TIBAMI-690251 format. One record per residue (C-alpha): y, z, x; residue in one letter. Coordinates in steps of 0.001 Angstrom, whole numbers, plus 500000, padded with zeros to 6 digits. Layout:
(atom (Y Z X) A)
...
//
This chain:
(atom (249854 680503 100389) M)
(atom (252759 682930 100449) G)
(atom (253689 686171 098838) E)
(atom (257026 687895 098340) G)
(atom (258311 691081 096786) I)
(atom (261933 691889 096020) G)
(atom (263502 695016 094585) I)
(atom (267117 695169 093449) V)
(atom (269226 697616 091477) E)
(atom (270886 695933 088497) A)
(atom (272811 696986 085359) P)
(atom (269525 697183 083459) R)
(atom (267885 699376 086126) G)
(atom (265629 698687 089081) T)
(atom (264061 695219 089021) L)
(atom (260881 694510 090974) T)
(atom (259750 690905 091429) H)
(atom (256414 689992 093014) H)
(atom (255483 686340 093498) Y)
(atom (252543 684457 094993) K)
(atom (252693 680762 095834) T)
(atom (250219 678074 096783) D)
(atom (250409 676071 100014) D)
(atom (253007 673742 098415) R)
(atom (255326 676633 097477) G)
(atom (254500 676458 093759) I)
(atom (254434 679892 092098) I)
(atom (250875 680734 091059) T)
(atom (251449 684367 090048) E)
(atom (254523 686315 089027) A)
(atom (254842 689982 088157) N)
(atom (258210 691290 086994) L)
(atom (258773 694985 086451) I)
(atom (262103 695427 084677) V)
(atom (264306 698473 084198) G)
(atom (262987 699088 080701) T)
(atom (259507 699650 082138) T)
(atom (260872 702167 084623) N)
(atom (262871 703940 081908) N)
(atom (260171 703965 079211) H)
(atom (259496 707717 079354) A)
(atom (263207 708594 079251) C)
(atom (263819 706138 076418) I)
(atom (260974 707650 074378) S)
(atom (262260 711189 074942) M)
(atom (265799 710170 073932) S)
(atom (264573 708524 070742) I)
(atom (262547 711632 069883) K)
(atom (265504 713932 070542) K)
(atom (267861 711721 068486) A)
(atom (265415 711630 065576) A)
(atom (264973 715400 065716) E)
(atom (268750 715812 065672) G)
(atom (269477 713433 062800) F)
(atom (266469 713744 060479) V)
(atom (266639 716820 058235) R)
(atom (264017 718173 055875) K)
(atom (264793 717199 052290) G)
(atom (267366 714548 053216) Q)
(atom (266844 710840 052814) D)
(atom (266791 708759 055974) I)
(atom (269730 706416 055499) T)
(atom (270786 703239 057272) E)
(atom (273321 705349 059164) G)
(atom (270559 707674 060357) T)
(atom (268517 704720 061596) L)
(atom (271575 703350 063413) N)
(atom (272130 706662 065192) R)
(atom (268501 706856 066286) I)
(atom (268688 703236 067458) E)
(atom (271675 704102 069677) M)
(atom (269433 706444 071690) A)
(atom (267552 703567 073298) F)
(atom (270341 701006 073456) R)
(atom (272199 703224 075946) A)
(atom (269551 702497 078581) Y)
(atom (269971 698753 078679) D)
(atom (273050 696654 077869) P)
(atom (270765 693771 076886) C)
(atom (269178 695746 074035) F)
(atom (272238 695007 071919) G)
(atom (271149 691388 071550) C)
(atom (267524 691311 072671) A)
(atom (266259 693681 069997) T)
(atom (267653 691738 067074) H)
(atom (265676 689286 065056) S)
(atom (266933 685835 064223) L)
(atom (268739 687349 061270) L)
(atom (270725 689646 063545) G)
(atom (268977 692837 062511) R)
(atom (266616 694992 064537) M)
(atom (263306 696031 062962) P)
(atom (262881 699812 063156) L)
(atom (260312 702268 061818) E)
(atom (260791 706032 061701) V)
(atom (257783 708198 060896) V)
(atom (258495 711851 060081) V)
(atom (255628 714258 060807) H)
(atom (255192 717854 059692) D)
(atom (255821 719987 062793) A)
(atom (252876 722268 062039) G)
(atom (250135 720039 060695) S)
(atom (251219 716689 062100) G)
(atom (250831 715130 058648) D)
(atom (253069 712163 057870) V)
(atom (255818 713288 055491) L)
(atom (257844 710101 055281) Q)
(atom (257940 706602 056736) T)
(atom (261108 704524 056648) V)
(atom (261011 700875 057700) R)
(atom (263926 698563 058249) R)
(atom (263209 694818 058334) Y)
(atom (259551 695275 059329) C)
//
């Protein structure tokens, strides 16, 4: 049995690969930690900040607003442009607007969900 770990910096961020093999060299376990995993906290904060900047009380959430919020996470990974789209070429997205004081849901907008 063998085991190997590799870490490389790539356009999508740091990639960590961890493999285990049997005595014939056949992979029995594989664990891949991709850049998106490493960037999850930053991506979430960027989405939140974008939503706070584009969503205004009393205004409808338009397709343009959803596109601007979507741009906040696409900047982290060049593969998001294609990987996040469904077969129809559109990315499902849900924006939930909460009241800042009570936390109550004020509005939910879904696209292709």
